[in-house]
C-alpha positions, 0 to 999 in steps of 0.5 A: 152546227156541232161536229156530231150534227155534221157527221150525222148529216154526212152519214145520211147523205152517204145513206141516201146516195147508197139507197139511190144506187140501189134503187136504180141499178142502171146508175152504176154504169155512170159511176163506173164511166165517171170513175174510169174517165177520172182514173185515166185522165189522172194517170195520163197526165191530162193527155187522155181527156182531149177533144180528139179522144172524146170524139173518137170514144163517142164515134165508137160508142154510136157505132156500138149503139146502132149495133146494139139496137139492130141486134136487139131487133133480131133477138126480139123476133126470136132469131139468133145472130151471132155474126154481129162481130164480123159486121162490126169489123167490116163496117169499121 
């Protein structure tokens, strides 16, 4: 394969990636999460990416997901509840 054909293939691959990200806006969060994990791991010398820290991150994420689900139900019924921060603070 010639160099020009390889360049064209890589450009079309980039276009497909960009088109995928445009078509699926939720994939942006995954890209940002992967970029943050990579940056934090590289700048901390690999200390950040260990089992204990990953368990801690998953634990906090699970708590926030439960609170977000409950708050979605409250907002979905037409009510307003701004006390979610204090509830999280007491529960944590």
